[in-house]
C-alpha positions as CSV (number, residue, x, y, z in Angstrom):
1,M,22.7,-26.0,-37.7
2,R,25.4,-23.5,-38.6
3,R,26.8,-23.6,-42.1
4,A,29.3,-21.9,-44.4
5,V,28.9,-18.1,-44.6
6,E,30.0,-16.5,-47.8
7,G,33.1,-14.3,-47.3
8,L,33.5,-15.0,-43.5
9,D,37.1,-14.7,-42.6
10,T,38.8,-16.6,-39.8
11,P,40.7,-14.8,-37.1
12,Y,43.1,-17.8,-37.0
13,P,44.3,-18.7,-40.5
14,I,45.9,-22.1,-40.6
15,G,48.4,-21.2,-43.2
16,S,50.0,-18.7,-40.8
17,L,50.6,-21.5,-38.3
18,L,52.6,-23.6,-40.8
19,P,56.4,-23.6,-40.9
20,A,57.9,-21.0,-43.3
21,V,58.7,-23.6,-46.0
22,F,55.0,-24.4,-46.4
23,Q,54.0,-20.7,-46.3
24,D,56.0,-20.2,-49.5
25,D,54.1,-23.1,-51.2
26,P,51.0,-21.8,-53.1
27,L,49.4,-25.3,-53.1
28,A,49.7,-25.6,-49.3
29,M,48.3,-22.1,-48.8
30,R,45.3,-22.7,-51.1
31,W,44.6,-26.0,-49.3
32,T,44.7,-24.4,-45.8
33,G,42.7,-21.5,-47.2
34,A,39.9,-24.0,-48.1
35,L,40.1,-25.4,-44.6
36,D,39.8,-21.9,-43.2
37,E,36.7,-21.3,-45.2
38,V,35.1,-24.5,-43.9
39,L,36.2,-23.9,-40.3
40,A,35.3,-20.2,-40.1
41,P,31.7,-20.7,-39.1
42,A,32.6,-23.1,-36.3
43,I,35.3,-20.8,-35.0
44,S,32.9,-17.8,-35.2
45,A,30.2,-19.8,-33.3
46,L,32.7,-20.8,-30.6
47,D,33.9,-17.2,-30.2
48,C,30.3,-16.1,-29.8
49,L,29.2,-19.0,-27.6
50,P,27.8,-16.8,-24.7
51,A,25.6,-15.0,-27.2
52,Y,24.2,-18.4,-28.4
53,A,23.1,-19.2,-24.8
54,D,21.3,-15.9,-24.4
55,P,17.8,-16.2,-26.0
56,L,17.7,-12.4,-26.6
57,L,20.8,-12.6,-28.7
58,A,20.9,-16.0,-30.2
59,P,20.1,-16.6,-33.9
60,A,16.4,-17.4,-34.6
61,D,16.9,-21.1,-35.3
62,F,19.0,-21.5,-32.2
63,T,16.4,-19.7,-30.0
64,R,13.9,-22.6,-30.9
65,W,16.7,-25.1,-30.1
66,L,17.2,-23.4,-26.7
67,A,13.5,-23.7,-26.0
68,G,13.8,-27.5,-26.6
69,W,16.7,-27.7,-24.2
70,L,14.6,-26.0,-21.5
71,G,11.5,-28.2,-22.2
72,T,9.5,-25.4,-23.7
73,V,7.4,-25.6,-26.8
74,L,7.1,-22.4,-28.8
75,D,4.3,-21.5,-31.2
76,E,6.1,-20.9,-34.5
77,N,3.4,-18.4,-35.4
78,W,4.6,-16.0,-32.8
79,P,7.0,-13.2,-33.9
80,L,10.6,-13.7,-33.0
81,H,10.7,-11.2,-30.2
82,R,7.8,-13.0,-28.5
83,Q,9.6,-16.4,-28.9
84,R,12.8,-14.9,-27.4
85,G,10.8,-13.5,-24.5
86,A,9.2,-16.9,-23.8
87,V,12.5,-18.7,-23.7
88,A,14.0,-16.0,-21.5
89,Q,11.0,-16.3,-19.1
90,C,10.7,-20.1,-18.9
91,V,13.0,-20.6,-15.9
92,P,11.3,-18.0,-13.7
93,L,8.0,-19.4,-14.9
94,F,9.1,-22.9,-13.9
95,R,9.7,-21.6,-10.4
96,L,6.2,-20.2,-10.2
97,R,4.5,-23.2,-11.7
98,G,1.4,-24.3,-9.8
99,T,0.8,-20.8,-8.3
100,A,-1.7,-18.2,-9.2
101,E,1.1,-15.8,-10.0
102,G,2.7,-18.3,-12.3
103,L,-0.5,-19.0,-14.1
104,R,-1.1,-15.2,-14.5
105,A,2.4,-14.6,-15.8
106,L,2.2,-17.6,-18.3
107,V,-1.2,-16.4,-19.7
108,E,0.1,-12.8,-20.0
109,L,3.2,-14.1,-21.9
110,V,1.1,-16.2,-24.3
111,T,-1.7,-13.6,-25.0
112,D,0.2,-10.3,-24.6
113,G,-2.9,-9.2,-22.6
114,E,-3.8,-8.2,-19.0
115,V,-4.9,-11.2,-17.0
116,E,-7.2,-11.3,-14.0
117,L,-7.6,-14.5,-12.0
118,V,-10.6,-14.9,-9.7
119,D,-10.8,-18.1,-7.6
120,S,-13.5,-19.2,-5.2
121,G,-11.1,-20.0,-2.3
122,G,-9.4,-18.0,0.3
123,V,-7.1,-18.0,3.2
124,S,-7.7,-16.7,6.7
125,W,-6.9,-17.6,10.3
126,S,-8.9,-17.3,13.6
127,H,-8.3,-17.7,17.3
128,A,-11.6,-19.5,17.6
129,P,-11.8,-23.1,16.4
130,G,-14.6,-24.0,14.1
131,S,-14.7,-20.5,12.4
132,A,-16.3,-20.2,9.0
133,L,-14.1,-21.1,6.1
134,P,-13.3,-18.3,3.6
135,G,-14.5,-18.3,0.1
136,D,-17.0,-20.5,-1.7
137,P,-16.9,-24.3,-0.8
138,T,-17.1,-25.1,-4.6
139,A,-13.8,-24.7,-6.3
140,Q,-13.9,-22.5,-9.4
141,L,-11.3,-20.5,-11.3
142,T,-12.2,-17.6,-13.7
143,V,-9.5,-16.3,-16.0
144,R,-10.3,-12.9,-17.6
145,V,-7.9,-11.9,-20.4
146,T,-8.1,-8.3,-21.7
147,V,-6.3,-7.9,-25.0
148,P,-5.9,-4.8,-27.1
149,E,-8.6,-4.2,-29.8
150,G,-8.0,-6.2,-33.0
151,T,-5.7,-8.7,-31.3
152,S,-6.6,-12.3,-32.1
153,V,-6.3,-15.0,-29.4
154,D,-6.4,-18.7,-30.1
155,V,-9.0,-19.6,-27.5
156,A,-8.7,-23.3,-28.0
157,A,-4.9,-23.2,-27.4
158,L,-5.4,-21.0,-24.4
159,E,-8.0,-23.5,-23.0
160,E,-5.4,-26.3,-23.5
161,L,-2.8,-24.3,-21.6
162,L,-5.2,-23.7,-18.7
163,V,-6.1,-27.3,-18.5
164,A,-2.4,-28.2,-18.4
165,E,-1.3,-25.6,-15.9
166,K,-4.2,-25.2,-13.3
167,P,-4.9,-27.7,-10.6
168,A,-6.7,-30.6,-12.1
169,H,-9.5,-30.7,-9.6
170,V,-10.5,-27.0,-10.2
171,P,-12.9,-26.3,-13.0
172,H,-12.3,-23.1,-14.9
173,R,-14.0,-20.5,-17.1
174,L,-12.1,-18.4,-19.6
175,E,-13.2,-14.9,-20.7
176,V,-11.4,-13.1,-23.5
177,V,-12.4,-9.5,-23.9
178,E,-11.1,-6.6,-26.0
179,R,-10.1,-3.4,-24.4
């Protein structure tokens, strides 16, 4: 993934580590200089390893690789800042998976819009047994996404995302509106 970078110097030249007799030999110094040129990107990557593990700092190609490590698939059409944000948010989103808050956060991340979830159920308690159940007995989920004017949303991809993330037994309706 990383490759030679033109003019990248190494902080640890091999020639300076050789005994003095070899440091006076031009052939040995040219040979170790060539090794330094080949090893400089690897040394640079190791010196910057914490930055490679941070999706907000990692190189663009490594950000997509981090997404693969975390089991996340990125849309390559997204701008880099959005891909970085998705990778940075995937662990907190995994914790919320299966909840309304997790679905809202995921759809907001994907669409860059405001998301409103309306479900037909509810939760309540009562001292009296046999009380009426809250909500509608028929399960239904409505997802309203409000995006800024002129923003395009891939509705088919969003539908696939909703099918994958919502409870399987709950039918849904998707509404995408412009602000």
